[in-house]
Residue, then its C-alpha position, 0 to 999 in steps of 0.5 A: m868809393r871815396v878815394l884819397v890820393t896822395n904821393d911823395d913827389g908833391v901835389e903838382s907832380p905828373g904821377v899824382h895827376a895821372l893816378t887821380r884822372a884814372i880813378w876819377a874816370l871810373g866814377h869814384e869820388v876823389v880827394v887829393v891830399a898831397p905834400s906841397g913839394e918833394r918828400s921822396g924817401s920819407g917812408g912813414a915819417i909824420g913829423r911832430l904832428h901833436r906839438g908841432g903847431p899849425v901846418s900850412w895848407t892850400e887848396v889847389e885847382w886842377p883845370d883838367l879835373p875841376n870836380v876834384s878837391v885838391h889840397s897841398v899840405d906842408l907835410p910828408p905823405a904819411a902825415t897827409v894820410y893821417a890828416g885825410c883819414l881823420g877828416a880834415f878834408g871831408t869824410k874818411p876815405d874808403v881806400v887810399a891810393s899813393g903814387v904814381n911814383p917815378g922809380l920802382n919801389y921794390g924789395h927793401l925800398v918799401l921801408h924807405s919809400g914815402t909812396v909806400g909809407a903813405a899806404l902802410t900808414a892808411a892801414v894803421l888807420d884801418v883804411p886799405a891802400i895801394a902804392v903804385s910806382i913805375g920804372w924810370g924813363d923818358p917819357s914816363h908812362f904814368d897813365t899805364a901805372a895809373a890805369l892798373a892801379a885804378r882797376a885794382l881798387d875794388w879788390v884792395a878795398a874789399p873787407s879784410s882784417p887787417p886792411r889790405v896794403v898792395n904794392l904795385n910796380v909797373p914797367n915804363v911802357p905804354l899800357a898795350e905793351v905790359l905783358g901781364v900782371r904777376d904776384a911777386g915776392p919782394a926782391p932781397f937786398n942786392e946793392e953795393w954802396t960806398a960811404e966815406t967822410r970828407p971834412g964836414e961831409l958824408a958821401l953815400q954812393f950807389v955802386g951797383r948790384l951784387r948779383d943777378v936779380e932773383p927770378g919771381t921777385d917784384l923787380a924781376w917781373v918788371h924787368d921782364g915786362y910784367a907788372a908786379v903786385t905784392v901784398l904787404t904786411g904792416v904794423g899790427t901783426s906779429t909771430p910768437a917769440p918763445g923765450l924772448a920775454d924771459a930773456v928781457a925779464q932777466a933785467l928785473s931779477 
């Protein structure tokens, strides 16, 4: 397969190196198209692609992977996926792999994560994708998450309508210490934050969790030592909404 690899931490981050190595080692053709620097929290943002003018990009050499084409682009991750899937750096990929992100992207965080936003953007362009993240820690075992994600690619890339998008969260431990892999639903929002204003400043601060982590969710499985896989539903799906059209149409009468 031809695999486009991206991330939201920048083209020289260790997570994207680890993911690329693991995928290349399985014999896939790999092209890296990643942001030139840190773009965490950018979600599915793409900026002004159409009328924003030319975008800066450079080709990068990775001595440990001389056969991999690597491109540094001054765009958020979702926009790098647009560029890669539209043929800026070769033929359209069969699948997109985004990560490895340092820090889990569980539950509601899929809305804000640039790592996951890149994967969801691929599906909009009819390309299946996987986003992979690992828990915080020092050292970070990026190779663990990369190995699991690389093995998932055949399943992710299998024909499906709409294209599959998988979110993979992995505990920060050596591969041999991962207890298994579990299907998981997204953890519900469970955070307490404060927001306050000072002259000329707005301060937002995470306080803590409101309650215990809900069992069976992506966050709970990772806390228990398992990797968690969640299939995400992105743009292009809807459910019936009886009465909605009539309610809106009242403005026309």
